mmCIF file as gemmi writes it, N, C-alpha and C atoms, coordinates in Angstrom:
data_model
loop_
_atom_site.group_PDB
_atom_site.id
_atom_site.type_symbol
_atom_site.label_atom_id
_atom_site.label_alt_id
_atom_site.label_comp_id
_atom_site.label_asym_id
_atom_site.label_entity_id
_atom_site.label_seq_id
_atom_site.pdbx_PDB_ins_code
_atom_site.Cartn_x
_atom_site.Cartn_y
_atom_site.Cartn_z
_atom_site.occupancy
_atom_site.B_iso_or_equiv
_atom_site.pdbx_formal_charge
_atom_site.auth_seq_id
_atom_site.auth_asym_id
_atom_site.pdbx_PDB_model_num
ATOM 1 N N . MET Axp A 1 ? 128.869 145.044 123.121 1 0 ? 1 A 1
ATOM 2 C CA . MET Axp A 1 ? 129.112 144.739 121.784 1 0 ? 1 A 1
ATOM 3 C C . MET Axp A 1 ? 128.449 143.676 121.313 1 0 ? 1 A 1
ATOM 4 N N . LEU Axp A 2 ? 128.596 142.323 122.199 1 0 ? 2 A 1
ATOM 5 C CA . LEU Axp A 2 ? 127.822 141.342 121.767 1 0 ? 2 A 1
ATOM 6 C C . LEU Axp A 2 ? 126.164 141.151 122.449 1 0 ? 2 A 1
ATOM 7 N N . GLU Axp A 3 ? 126.081 141.864 122.775 1 0 ? 3 A 1
ATOM 8 C CA . GLU Axp A 3 ? 124.518 142.025 123.176 1 0 ? 3 A 1
ATOM 9 C C . GLU Axp A 3 ? 123.824 142.015 121.94 1 0 ? 3 A 1
ATOM 10 N N . ALA Axp A 4 ? 123.907 142.491 120.873 1 0 ? 4 A 1
ATOM 11 C CA . ALA Axp A 4 ? 122.979 142.634 119.883 1 0 ? 4 A 1
ATOM 12 C C . ALA Axp A 4 ? 122.885 141.198 119.008 1 0 ? 4 A 1
ATOM 13 N N . LEU Axp A 5 ? 123.935 140.538 118.688 1 0 ? 5 A 1
ATOM 14 C CA . LEU Axp A 5 ? 124.092 139.557 117.745 1 0 ? 5 A 1
ATOM 15 C C . LEU Axp A 5 ? 124.605 138.071 118.838 1 0 ? 5 A 1
ATOM 16 N N . GLY Axp A 6 ? 125.13 138.003 119.859 1 0 ? 6 A 1
ATOM 17 C CA . GLY Axp A 6 ? 125.344 137.058 120.784 1 0 ? 6 A 1
ATOM 18 C C . GLY Axp A 6 ? 126.697 136.785 120.668 1 0 ? 6 A 1
ATOM 19 N N . ILE Axp A 7 ? 126.956 136.112 119.454 1 0 ? 7 A 1
ATOM 20 C CA . ILE Axp A 7 ? 128.391 135.442 119.464 1 0 ? 7 A 1
ATOM 21 C C . ILE Axp A 7 ? 129.587 136.343 118.186 1 0 ? 7 A 1
ATOM 22 N N . TYR Axp A 8 ? 128.805 136.991 117.747 1 0 ? 8 A 1
ATOM 23 C CA . TYR Axp A 8 ? 129.887 137.904 116.877 1 0 ? 8 A 1
ATOM 24 C C . TYR Axp A 8 ? 129.556 139.217 116.498 1 0 ? 8 A 1
ATOM 25 N N . ILE Axp A 9 ? 130.421 140.214 116.231 1 0 ? 9 A 1
ATOM 26 C CA . ILE Axp A 9 ? 130.221 141.648 116.066 1 0 ? 9 A 1
ATOM 27 C C . ILE Axp A 9 ? 130.436 142.096 114.79 1 0 ? 9 A 1
ATOM 28 N N . LYS Axp A 10 ? 129.346 142.878 114.284 1 0 ? 10 A 1
ATOM 29 C CA . LYS Axp A 10 ? 129.55 143.225 112.83 1 0 ? 10 A 1
ATOM 30 C C . LYS Axp A 10 ? 130.378 144.289 112.824 1 0 ? 10 A 1
ATOM 31 N N . LEU Axp A 11 ? 131.102 144.469 111.876 1 0 ? 11 A 1
ATOM 32 C CA . LEU Axp A 11 ? 132.087 145.365 111.551 1 0 ? 11 A 1
ATOM 33 C C . LEU Axp A 11 ? 132.142 146.172 110.106 1 0 ? 11 A 1
ATOM 34 N N . ALA Axp A 12 ? 132.85 147.479 110.086 1 0 ? 12 A 1
ATOM 35 C CA . ALA Axp A 12 ? 132.684 147.933 108.725 1 0 ? 12 A 1
ATOM 36 C C . ALA Axp A 12 ? 134.478 148.414 109.192 1 0 ? 12 A 1
ATOM 37 N N . VAL Axp A 13 ? 135.374 147.851 108.067 1 0 ? 13 A 1
ATOM 38 C CA . VAL Axp A 13 ? 136.937 148.274 108.371 1 0 ? 13 A 1
ATOM 39 C C . VAL Axp A 13 ? 137.54 149.505 107.103 1 0 ? 13 A 1
ATOM 40 N N . ASP Axp A 14 ? 137.953 150.147 107.816 1 0 ? 14 A 1
ATOM 41 C CA . ASP Axp A 14 ? 138.335 151.178 106.485 1 0 ? 14 A 1
ATOM 42 C C . ASP Axp A 14 ? 140.224 150.825 106.316 1 0 ? 14 A 1
ATOM 43 N N . VAL Axp A 15 ? 140.184 150.321 105.307 1 0 ? 15 A 1
ATOM 44 C CA . VAL Axp A 15 ? 141.708 149.451 105.123 1 0 ? 15 A 1
ATOM 45 C C . VAL Axp A 15 ? 142.97 150.4 104.774 1 0 ? 15 A 1
ATOM 46 N N . GLU Axp A 16 ? 142.583 151.48 104.681 1 0 ? 16 A 1
ATOM 47 C CA . GLU Axp A 16 ? 143.709 152.797 104.349 1 0 ? 16 A 1
ATOM 48 C C . GLU Axp A 16 ? 143.693 153.347 105.717 1 0 ? 16 A 1
ATOM 49 N N . ARG Axp A 17 ? 142.978 153.841 106.465 1 0 ? 17 A 1
ATOM 50 C CA . ARG Axp A 17 ? 142.979 154.234 107.686 1 0 ? 17 A 1
ATOM 51 C C . ARG Axp A 17 ? 143.343 153.612 108.805 1 0 ? 17 A 1
ATOM 52 N N . ARG Axp A 18 ? 142.913 152.073 108.459 1 0 ? 18 A 1
ATOM 53 C CA . ARG Axp A 18 ? 143.668 150.879 109.539 1 0 ? 18 A 1
ATOM 54 C C . ARG Axp A 18 ? 143.049 151.357 110.43 1 0 ? 18 A 1
ATOM 55 N N . ILE Axp A 19 ? 141.3 151.763 110.548 1 0 ? 19 A 1
ATOM 56 C CA . ILE Axp A 19 ? 140.484 151.869 111.641 1 0 ? 19 A 1
ATOM 57 C C . ILE Axp A 19 ? 139.301 151.156 111.444 1 0 ? 19 A 1
ATOM 58 N N . LEU Axp A 20 ? 138.164 150.794 112.396 1 0 ? 20 A 1
ATOM 59 C CA . LEU Axp A 20 ? 137.077 150.182 112.228 1 0 ? 20 A 1
ATOM 60 C C . LEU Axp A 20 ? 135.886 150.726 112.985 1 0 ? 20 A 1
ATOM 61 N N . SER Axp A 21 ? 134.624 150.203 112.801 1 0 ? 21 A 1
ATOM 62 C CA . SER Axp A 21 ? 133.615 150.647 113.427 1 0 ? 21 A 1
ATOM 63 C C . SER Axp A 21 ? 132.574 149.318 114.025 1 0 ? 21 A 1
ATOM 64 N N . GLU Axp A 22 ? 132.29 149.173 115.009 1 0 ? 22 A 1
ATOM 65 C CA . GLU Axp A 22 ? 131.891 147.881 115.332 1 0 ? 22 A 1
ATOM 66 C C . GLU Axp A 22 ? 130.369 147.998 116.038 1 0 ? 22 A 1
ATOM 67 N N . GLY Axp A 23 ? 129.838 146.947 116.155 1 0 ? 23 A 1
ATOM 68 C CA . GLY Axp A 23 ? 128.356 146.584 117.112 1 0 ? 23 A 1
ATOM 69 C C . GLY Axp A 23 ? 126.952 147.129 116.401 1 0 ? 23 A 1
ATOM 70 N N . GLY Axp A 24 ? 127.243 147.903 115.387 1 0 ? 24 A 1
ATOM 71 C CA . GLY Axp A 24 ? 125.681 148.081 114.121 1 0 ? 24 A 1
ATOM 72 C C . GLY Axp A 24 ? 124.915 146.575 114.158 1 0 ? 24 A 1
ATOM 73 N N . GLU Axp A 25 ? 123.771 146.834 114.05 1 0 ? 25 A 1
ATOM 74 C CA . GLU Axp A 25 ? 122.579 146.008 113.604 1 0 ? 25 A 1
ATOM 75 C C . GLU Axp A 25 ? 123.132 145.482 112.309 1 0 ? 25 A 1
ATOM 76 N N . LEU Axp A 26 ? 123.537 146.122 111.478 1 0 ? 26 A 1
ATOM 77 C CA . LEU Axp A 26 ? 124.149 146.149 109.989 1 0 ? 26 A 1
ATOM 78 C C . LEU Axp A 26 ? 125.06 146.567 109.583 1 0 ? 26 A 1
ATOM 79 N N . HIS Axp A 27 ? 126.072 145.743 108.864 1 0 ? 27 A 1
ATOM 80 C CA . HIS Axp A 27 ? 127.439 146.438 108.597 1 0 ? 27 A 1
ATOM 81 C C . HIS Axp A 27 ? 127.176 148.022 107.896 1 0 ? 27 A 1
ATOM 82 N N . ALA Axp A 28 ? 126.053 148.082 107.507 1 0 ? 28 A 1
ATOM 83 C CA . ALA Axp A 28 ? 125.628 149.577 106.784 1 0 ? 28 A 1
ATOM 84 C C . ALA Axp A 28 ? 125.733 150.524 107.933 1 0 ? 28 A 1
ATOM 85 N N . ASP Axp A 29 ? 125.387 150.071 109.121 1 0 ? 29 A 1
ATOM 86 C CA . ASP Axp A 29 ? 125.621 150.89 110.327 1 0 ? 29 A 1
ATOM 87 C C . ASP Axp A 29 ? 126.969 151.451 110.374 1 0 ? 29 A 1
ATOM 88 N N . CYS Axp A 30 ? 127.44 150.32 110.504 1 0 ? 30 A 1
ATOM 89 C CA . CYS Axp A 30 ? 129.023 150.637 110.939 1 0 ? 30 A 1
ATOM 90 C C . CYS Axp A 30 ? 129.745 151.638 109.756 1 0 ? 30 A 1
ATOM 91 N N . GLU Axp A 31 ? 129.487 151.364 108.701 1 0 ? 31 A 1
ATOM 92 C CA . GLU Axp A 31 ? 130.015 151.797 107.587 1 0 ? 31 A 1
ATOM 93 C C . GLU Axp A 31 ? 129.765 153.496 107.463 1 0 ? 31 A 1
ATOM 94 N N . LEU Axp A 32 ? 128.707 153.534 107.882 1 0 ? 32 A 1
ATOM 95 C CA . LEU Axp A 32 ? 127.948 155.124 108.022 1 0 ? 32 A 1
ATOM 96 C C . LEU Axp A 32 ? 128.796 155.775 109.002 1 0 ? 32 A 1
ATOM 97 N N . ILE Axp A 33 ? 129.2 155.225 110.422 1 0 ? 33 A 1
ATOM 98 C CA . ILE Axp A 33 ? 129.94 156.075 111.435 1 0 ? 33 A 1
ATOM 99 C C . ILE Axp A 33 ? 131.341 156.215 110.614 1 0 ? 33 A 1
ATOM 100 N N . LEU Axp A 34 ? 131.945 155.489 109.764 1 0 ? 34 A 1
ATOM 101 C CA . LEU Axp A 34 ? 133.197 155.597 109.099 1 0 ? 34 A 1
ATOM 102 C C . LEU Axp A 34 ? 133.142 157.06 108.068 1 0 ? 34 A 1
ATOM 103 N N . LEU Axp A 35 ? 131.796 156.701 107.266 1 0 ? 35 A 1
ATOM 104 C CA . LEU Axp A 35 ? 131.593 157.721 106.311 1 0 ? 35 A 1
ATOM 105 C C . LEU Axp A 35 ? 131.557 159.035 106.984 1 0 ? 35 A 1
ATOM 106 N N . ASP Axp A 36 ? 130.862 159.028 108.383 1 0 ? 36 A 1
ATOM 107 C CA . ASP Axp A 36 ? 130.765 160.313 108.98 1 0 ? 36 A 1
ATOM 108 C C . ASP Axp A 36 ? 131.964 160.782 109.463 1 0 ? 36 A 1
ATOM 109 N N . ASP Axp A 37 ? 132.863 159.896 109.54 1 0 ? 37 A 1
ATOM 110 C CA . ASP Axp A 37 ? 134.138 160.458 110.202 1 0 ? 37 A 1
ATOM 111 C C . ASP Axp A 37 ? 135.262 160.596 109.336 1 0 ? 37 A 1
ATOM 112 N N . GLY Axp A 38 ? 135.178 160.533 107.922 1 0 ? 38 A 1
ATOM 113 C CA . GLY Axp A 38 ? 135.797 161.352 106.596 1 0 ? 38 A 1
ATOM 114 C C . GLY Axp A 38 ? 136.32 159.817 106.191 1 0 ? 38 A 1
ATOM 115 N N . SER Axp A 39 ? 136.06 158.678 106.621 1 0 ? 39 A 1
ATOM 116 C CA . SER Axp A 39 ? 136.292 157.553 105.391 1 0 ? 39 A 1
ATOM 117 C C . SER Axp A 39 ? 135.676 157.635 104.285 1 0 ? 39 A 1
ATOM 118 N N . VAL Axp A 40 ? 136.468 156.779 103.265 1 0 ? 40 A 1
ATOM 119 C CA . VAL Axp A 40 ? 135.924 156.935 101.648 1 0 ? 40 A 1
ATOM 120 C C . VAL Axp A 40 ? 135.25 155.629 101.44 1 0 ? 40 A 1
ATOM 121 N N . GLN Axp A 41 ? 134.031 155.042 101.08 1 0 ? 41 A 1
ATOM 122 C CA . GLN Axp A 41 ? 133.25 154.229 100.845 1 0 ? 41 A 1
ATOM 123 C C . GLN Axp A 41 ? 134.124 153.221 100.222 1 0 ? 41 A 1
ATOM 124 N N . ALA Axp A 42 ? 135.016 153.266 98.841 1 0 ? 42 A 1
ATOM 125 C CA . ALA Axp A 42 ? 135.542 152.551 98.264 1 0 ? 42 A 1
ATOM 126 C C . ALA Axp A 42 ? 136.859 151.563 99.03 1 0 ? 42 A 1
ATOM 127 N N . ILE Axp A 43 ? 136.803 152.35 99.869 1 0 ? 43 A 1
ATOM 128 C CA . ILE Axp A 43 ? 137.977 151.554 101.381 1 0 ? 43 A 1
ATOM 129 C C . ILE Axp A 43 ? 137.334 150.772 102.307 1 0 ? 43 A 1
ATOM 130 N N . ILE Axp A 44 ? 136.239 150.661 102.51 1 0 ? 44 A 1
ATOM 131 C CA . ILE Axp A 44 ? 135.64 150.36 103.805 1 0 ? 44 A 1
ATOM 132 C C . ILE Axp A 44 ? 134.793 148.928 103.382 1 0 ? 44 A 1
ATOM 133 N N . TRP Axp A 45 ? 135.357 148.132 103.853 1 0 ? 45 A 1
ATOM 134 C CA . TRP Axp A 45 ? 134.758 146.525 104.005 1 0 ? 45 A 1
ATOM 135 C C . TRP Axp A 45 ? 134.205 145.849 104.943 1 0 ? 45 A 1
ATOM 136 N N . GLY Axp A 46 ? 132.916 145.097 104.726 1 0 ? 46 A 1
ATOM 137 C CA . GLY Axp A 46 ? 132.491 144.541 106.07 1 0 ? 46 A 1
ATOM 138 C C . GLY Axp A 46 ? 132.909 143.413 106.558 1 0 ? 46 A 1
ATOM 139 N N . ALA Axp A 47 ? 132.846 143.367 107.795 1 0 ? 47 A 1
ATOM 140 C CA . ALA Axp A 47 ? 133.458 141.622 108.442 1 0 ? 47 A 1
ATOM 141 C C . ALA Axp A 47 ? 132.811 141.422 109.419 1 0 ? 47 A 1
ATOM 142 N N . ASP Axp A 48 ? 132.869 140.484 109.992 1 0 ? 48 A 1
ATOM 143 C CA . ASP Axp A 48 ? 132.244 139.83 111.602 1 0 ? 48 A 1
ATOM 144 C C . ASP Axp A 48 ? 133.532 139.358 112.278 1 0 ? 48 A 1
ATOM 145 N N . TRP Axp A 49 ? 133.751 139.881 113.621 1 0 ? 49 A 1
ATOM 146 C CA . TRP Axp A 49 ? 134.288 139.46 114.618 1 0 ? 49 A 1
ATOM 147 C C . TRP Axp A 49 ? 133.708 138.503 115.493 1 0 ? 49 A 1
ATOM 148 N N . TYR Axp A 50 ? 134.365 137.307 115.533 1 0 ? 50 A 1
ATOM 149 C CA . TYR Axp A 50 ? 133.989 136.175 116.908 1 0 ? 50 A 1
ATOM 150 C C . TYR Axp A 50 ? 135.016 135.885 117.492 1 0 ? 50 A 1
ATOM 151 N N . PRO Axp A 51 ? 135.005 136.945 118.778 1 0 ? 51 A 1
ATOM 152 C CA . PRO Axp A 51 ? 135.723 137.08 119.766 1 0 ? 51 A 1
ATOM 153 C C . PRO Axp A 51 ? 135.977 135.745 120.519 1 0 ? 51 A 1
ATOM 154 N N . LEU Axp A 52 ? 135.283 135.098 120.654 1 0 ? 52 A 1
ATOM 155 C CA . LEU Axp A 52 ? 135.432 133.874 121.532 1 0 ? 52 A 1
ATOM 156 C C . LEU Axp A 52 ? 136.519 132.913 120.888 1 0 ? 52 A 1
ATOM 157 N N . ARG Axp A 53 ? 136.535 133.004 119.391 1 0 ? 53 A 1
ATOM 158 C CA . ARG Axp A 53 ? 137.512 131.911 118.717 1 0 ? 53 A 1
ATOM 159 C C . ARG Axp A 53 ? 138.46 133.05 118.233 1 0 ? 53 A 1
ATOM 160 N N . GLN Axp A 54 ? 138.518 134.403 117.893 1 0 ? 54 A 1
ATOM 161 C CA . GLN Axp A 54 ? 139.784 134.964 117.895 1 0 ? 54 A 1
ATOM 162 C C . GLN Axp A 54 ? 139.62 135.165 116.266 1 0 ? 54 A 1
ATOM 163 N N . LYS Axp A 55 ? 138.511 135.055 115.579 1 0 ? 55 A 1
ATOM 164 C CA . LYS Axp A 55 ? 138.536 134.899 114.305 1 0 ? 55 A 1
ATOM 165 C C . LYS Axp A 55 ? 137.595 135.954 113.348 1 0 ? 55 A 1
ATOM 166 N N . VAL Axp A 56 ? 137.987 136.223 112.295 1 0 ? 56 A 1
ATOM 167 C CA . VAL Axp A 56 ? 137.443 137.187 111.43 1 0 ? 56 A 1
ATOM 168 C C . VAL Axp A 56 ? 136.689 136.38 110.259 1 0 ? 56 A 1
ATOM 169 N N . GLY Axp A 57 ? 135.229 136.944 110.196 1 0 ? 57 A 1
ATOM 170 C CA . GLY Axp A 57 ? 134.573 136.366 109.03 1 0 ? 57 A 1
ATOM 171 C C . GLY Axp A 57 ? 134.236 137.559 108.055 1 0 ? 57 A 1
ATOM 172 N N . TYR Axp A 58 ? 134.081 137.147 106.706 1 0 ? 58 A 1
ATOM 173 C CA . TYR Axp A 58 ? 134.2 138.312 105.63 1 0 ? 58 A 1
ATOM 174 C C . TYR Axp A 58 ? 133.334 138.659 104.729 1 0 ? 58 A 1
ATOM 175 N N . GLU Axp A 59 ? 131.874 138.36 105.05 1 0 ? 59 A 1
ATOM 176 C CA . GLU Axp A 59 ? 131.016 138.321 104.346 1 0 ? 59 A 1
ATOM 177 C C . GLU Axp A 59 ? 130.076 139.755 104.948 1 0 ? 59 A 1
ATOM 178 N N . SER Axp A 60 ? 129.718 140.126 103.861 1 0 ? 60 A 1
ATOM 179 C CA . SER Axp A 60 ? 128.665 141.326 104.197 1 0 ? 60 A 1
ATOM 180 C C . SER Axp A 60 ? 127.914 141.879 103.076 1 0 ? 60 A 1
ATOM 181 N N . LEU Axp A 61 ? 127.039 142.354 102.93 1 0 ? 61 A 1
ATOM 182 C CA . LEU Axp A 61 ? 126.179 142.869 101.819 1 0 ? 61 A 1
ATOM 183 C C . LEU Axp A 61 ? 126.724 144.159 101.235 1 0 ? 61 A 1
ATOM 184 N N . ILE Axp A 62 ? 127.654 144.742 102.279 1 0 ? 62 A 1
ATOM 185 C CA . ILE Axp A 62 ? 128.29 145.866 101.654 1 0 ? 62 A 1
ATOM 186 C C . ILE Axp A 62 ? 129.897 145.688 100.742 1 0 ? 62 A 1
ATOM 187 N N . ASN Axp A 63 ? 130.016 144.262 100.969 1 0 ? 63 A 1
ATOM 188 C CA . ASN Axp A 63 ? 131.236 143.923 99.896 1 0 ? 63 A 1
ATOM 189 C C . ASN Axp A 63 ? 130.665 143.619 98.599 1 0 ? 63 A 1
ATOM 190 N N . ILE Axp A 64 ? 129.349 143.813 97.895 1 0 ? 64 A 1
ATOM 191 C CA . ILE Axp A 64 ? 129.04 143.446 97.048 1 0 ? 64 A 1
ATOM 192 C C . ILE Axp A 64 ? 129.837 144.449 96.094 1 0 ? 64 A 1
ATOM 193 N N . ARG Axp A 65 ? 130.829 144.683 95.259 1 0 ? 65 A 1
ATOM 194 C CA . ARG Axp A 65 ? 131.097 145.395 94.465 1 0 ? 65 A 1
ATOM 195 C C . ARG Axp A 65 ? 131.643 145.049 93.32 1 0 ? 65 A 1
ATOM 196 N N . PRO Axp A 66 ? 130.844 144.887 92.393 1 0 ? 66 A 1
ATOM 197 C CA . PRO Axp A 66 ? 131.418 144.603 90.659 1 0 ? 66 A 1
ATOM 198 C C . PRO Axp A 66 ? 132.594 145.522 90.347 1 0 ? 66 A 1
ATOM 199 N N . SER Axp A 67 ? 132.548 146.769 90.865 1 0 ? 67 A 1
ATOM 200 C CA . SER Axp A 67 ? 133.34 147.809 90.091 1 0 ? 67 A 1
ATOM 201 C C . SER Axp A 67 ? 134.824 147.29 90.905 1 0 ? 67 A 1
ATOM 202 N N . ALA Axp A 68 ? 134.879 146.722 92.056 1 0 ? 68 A 1
ATOM 203 C CA . ALA Axp A 68 ? 136.227 146.087 92.603 1 0 ? 68 A 1
ATOM 204 C C . ALA Axp A 68 ? 136.443 145.035 92.556 1 0 ? 68 A 1
ATOM 205 N N . ASP Axp A 69 ? 135.668 144.235 91.297 1 0 ? 69 A 1
ATOM 206 C CA . ASP Axp A 69 ? 135.923 142.826 91.067 1 0 ? 69 A 1
ATOM 207 C C . ASP Axp A 69 ? 135.472 141.613 92.501 1 0 ? 69 A 1
ATOM 208 N N . ASN Axp A 70 ? 134.502 142.329 93.264 1 0 ? 70 A 1
ATOM 209 C CA . ASN Axp A 70 ? 134.016 141.513 94.178 1 0 ? 70 A 1
ATOM 210 C C . ASN Axp A 70 ? 132.517 141.468 94.122 1 0 ? 70 A 1
ATOM 211 N N . LYS Axp A 71 ? 132.369 139.927 93.053 1 0 ? 71 A 1
ATOM 212 C CA . LYS Axp A 71 ? 130.768 140.338 92.998 1 0 ? 71 A 1
ATOM 213 C C . LYS Axp A 71 ? 129.74 139.593 93.842 1 0 ? 71 A 1
ATOM 214 N N . SER Axp A 72 ? 130.685 139.173 95.146 1 0 ? 72 A 1
ATOM 215 C CA . SER Axp A 72 ? 129.896 138.046 96.151 1 0 ? 72 A 1
ATOM 216 C C . SER Axp A 72 ? 129.708 139.175 97.46 1 0 ? 72 A 1
ATOM 217 N N . MET Axp A 73 ? 129.104 138.487 98.249 1 0 ? 73 A 1
ATOM 218 C CA . MET Axp A 73 ? 129.153 139.108 99.714 1 0 ? 73 A 1
ATOM 219 C C . MET Axp A 73 ? 130.562 138.99 100.294 1 0 ? 73 A 1
ATOM 220 N N . GLU Axp A 74 ? 130.965 138.142 100.254 1 0 ? 74 A 1
ATOM 221 C CA . GLU Axp A 74 ? 132.232 137.296 100.706 1 0 ? 74 A 1
ATOM 222 C C . GLU Axp A 74 ? 133.599 138.2 100.004 1 0 ? 74 A 1
ATOM 223 N N . ILE Axp A 75 ? 134.333 138.405 100.71 1 0 ? 75 A 1
ATOM 224 C CA . ILE Axp A 75 ? 135.809 139.29 100.289 1 0 ? 75 A 1
ATOM 225 C C . ILE Axp A 75 ? 136.753 138.192 99.558 1 0 ? 75 A 1
ATOM 226 N N . GLN Axp A 76 ? 136.44 138.309 98.243 1 0 ? 76 A 1
ATOM 227 C CA . GLN Axp A 76 ? 137.305 137.36 97.823 1 0 ? 76 A 1
ATOM 228 C C . GLN Axp A 76 ? 139.024 137.425 97.748 1 0 ? 76 A 1
ATOM 229 N N . GLU Axp A 77 ? 139.379 138.931 97.539 1 0 ? 77 A 1
ATOM 230 C CA . GLU Axp A 77 ? 140.846 139 97.332 1 0 ? 77 A 1
ATOM 231 C C . GLU Axp A 77 ? 141.447 138.406 98.812 1 0 ? 77 A 1
ATOM 232 N N . PRO Axp A 78 ? 142.434 137.555 98.455 1 0 ? 78 A 1
ATOM 233 C CA . PRO Axp A 78 ? 143.342 136.984 99.667 1 0 ? 78 A 1
ATOM 234 C C . PRO Axp A 78 ? 144.254 137.944 100.179 1 0 ? 78 A 1
ATOM 235 N N . VAL Axp A 79 ? 144.579 138.807 99.772 1 0 ? 79 A 1
ATOM 236 C CA . VAL Axp A 79 ? 145.461 139.766 100.423 1 0 ? 79 A 1
ATOM 237 C C . VAL Axp A 79 ? 144.368 141.188 101.169 1 0 ? 79 A 1
ATOM 238 N N . LEU Axp A 80 ? 143.462 141.309 100.539 1 0 ? 80 A 1
ATOM 239 C CA . LEU Axp A 80 ? 142.496 141.93 101.332 1 0 ? 80 A 1
ATOM 240 C C . LEU Axp A 80 ? 142.232 141.499 102.403 1 0 ? 80 A 1
ATOM 241 N N . ARG Axp A 81 ? 141.895 140.399 102.517 1 0 ? 81 A 1
ATOM 242 C CA . ARG Axp A 81 ? 141.29 139.738 103.585 1 0 ? 81 A 1
ATOM 243 C C . ARG Axp A 81 ? 142.291 139.454 104.733 1 0 ? 81 A 1
ATOM 244 N N . GLU Axp A 82 ? 143.543 139.122 104.28 1 0 ? 82 A 1
ATOM 245 C CA . GLU Axp A 82 ? 144.759 139.384 105.205 1 0 ? 82 A 1
ATOM 246 C C . GLU Axp A 82 ? 144.916 140.269 105.979 1 0 ? 82 A 1
ATOM 247 N N . ASP Axp A 83 ? 144.76 141.842 105.091 1 0 ? 83 A 1
ATOM 248 C CA . ASP Axp A 83 ? 145.02 143.15 105.457 1 0 ? 83 A 1
ATOM 249 C C . ASP Axp A 83 ? 143.671 143.226 106.662 1 0 ? 83 A 1
ATOM 250 N N . ILE Axp A 84 ? 142.868 143.038 106.543 1 0 ? 84 A 1
ATOM 251 C CA . ILE Axp A 84 ? 141.324 143.163 107.467 1 0 ? 84 A 1
ATOM 252 C C . ILE Axp A 84 ? 141.797 142.284 108.431 1 0 ? 84 A 1
ATOM 253 N N . SER Axp A 85 ? 142.009 141.285 108.474 1 0 ? 85 A 1
ATOM 254 C CA . SER Axp A 85 ? 142.38 140.286 109.708 1 0 ? 85 A 1
ATOM 255 C C . SER Axp A 85 ? 143.468 140.715 110.465 1 0 ? 85 A 1
ATOM 256 N N . GLN Axp A 86 ? 144.634 141.742 109.964 1 0 ? 86 A 1
ATOM 257 C CA . GLN Axp A 86 ? 145.616 142.133 110.931 1 0 ? 86 A 1
ATOM 258 C C . GLN Axp A 86 ? 144.84 143.395 111.542 1 0 ? 86 A 1
ATOM 259 N N . ILE Axp A 87 ? 144.324 144.279 110.607 1 0 ? 87 A 1
ATOM 260 C CA . ILE Axp A 87 ? 143.599 145.381 111.324 1 0 ? 87 A 1
ATOM 261 C C . ILE Axp A 87 ? 142.346 144.764 112.13 1 0 ? 87 A 1
ATOM 262 N N . VAL Axp A 88 ? 141.587 143.947 112.295 1 0 ? 88 A 1
ATOM 263 C CA . VAL Axp A 88 ? 140.734 143.598 113.41 1 0 ? 88 A 1
ATOM 264 C C . VAL Axp A 88 ? 141.47 142.846 114.498 1 0 ? 88 A 1
ATOM 265 N N . GLN Axp A 89 ? 142.425 141.855 114.035 1 0 ? 89 A 1
ATOM 266 C CA . GLN Axp A 89 ? 143.282 141.454 115.328 1 0 ? 89 A 1
ATOM 267 C C . GLN Axp A 89 ? 143.918 142.66 116.118 1 0 ? 89 A 1
ATOM 268 N N . SER Axp A 90 ? 144.492 143.248 115.492 1 0 ? 90 A 1
ATOM 269 C CA . SER Axp A 90 ? 145.343 144.43 116.13 1 0 ? 90 A 1
ATOM 270 C C . SER Axp A 90 ? 144.583 145.504 117.085 1 0 ? 90 A 1
ATOM 271 N N . LEU Axp A 91 ? 143.083 145.461 116.652 1 0 ? 91 A 1
ATOM 272 C CA . LEU Axp A 91 ? 142.218 146.451 117.441 1 0 ? 91 A 1
ATOM 273 C C . LEU Axp A 91 ? 141.591 145.863 118.257 1 0 ? 91 A 1
ATOM 274 N N . LEU Axp A 92 ? 141.123 144.524 118.146 1 0 ? 92 A 1
ATOM 275 C CA . LEU Axp A 92 ? 140.002 143.765 119.263 1 0 ? 92 A 1
ATOM 276 C C . LEU Axp A 92 ? 140.575 142.619 119.638 1 0 ? 92 A 1
ATOM 277 N N . GLY Axp A 93 ? 141.819 141.953 119.172 1 0 ? 93 A 1
ATOM 278 C CA . GLY Axp A 93 ? 142.184 140.806 119.423 1 0 ? 93 A 1
ATOM 279 C C . GLY Axp A 93 ? 142.468 140.324 120.986 1 0 ? 93 A 1
ATOM 280 N N . ASN Axp A 94 ? 142.859 141.576 121.576 1 0 ? 94 A 1
ATOM 281 C CA . ASN Axp A 94 ? 143.384 141.19 122.89 1 0 ? 94 A 1
ATOM 282 C C . ASN Axp A 94 ? 142.245 141.82 123.915 1 0 ? 94 A 1
ATOM 283 N N . VAL Axp A 95 ? 141.03 142.188 123.664 1 0 ? 95 A 1
ATOM 284 C CA . VAL Axp A 95 ? 140.148 142.785 124.235 1 0 ? 95 A 1
ATOM 285 C C . VAL Axp A 95 ? 139.627 141.476 125.099 1 0 ? 95 A 1
ATOM 286 N N . GLU Axp A 96 ? 139.188 141.622 126.576 1 0 ? 96 A 1
ATOM 287 C CA . GLU Axp A 96 ? 138.597 140.55 127.358 1 0 ? 96 A 1
ATOM 288 C C . GLU Axp A 96 ? 137.194 140.315 126.992 1 0 ? 96 A 1
ATOM 289 N N . TRP Axp A 97 ? 136.93 139.345 126.332 1 0 ? 97 A 1
ATOM 290 C CA . TRP Axp A 97 ? 135.215 138.979 126.2 1 0 ? 97 A 1
ATOM 291 C C . TRP Axp A 97 ? 134.492 138.174 127.071 1 0 ? 97 A 1
ATOM 292 N N . GLN Axp A 98 ? 133.695 138.365 127.628 1 0 ? 98 A 1
ATOM 293 C CA . GLN Axp A 98 ? 132.729 137.832 128.475 1 0 ? 98 A 1
ATOM 294 C C . GLN Axp A 98 ? 131.389 137.306 128.171 1 0 ? 98 A 1
């Protein structure tokens, strides 16, 4: 998954189903996989995973949602950010990265 971008992996996270899709060139690529699997767009958020630092980034074009009071690329809601972090950490945090 690191081959595409080198130091991080683009993700789309379904916060209701607590699943994610990773590795696309764009967050929208990952989002499409979740949509095809039955997820609802309103609960999918874009994030990045930095495996060597075990950190989550919260910036993506798919996060611009004025209707959800998120007017920037970065996820603004702290509770949502924490939820996404927990999902990503639980699914990718223990994977060996080389």
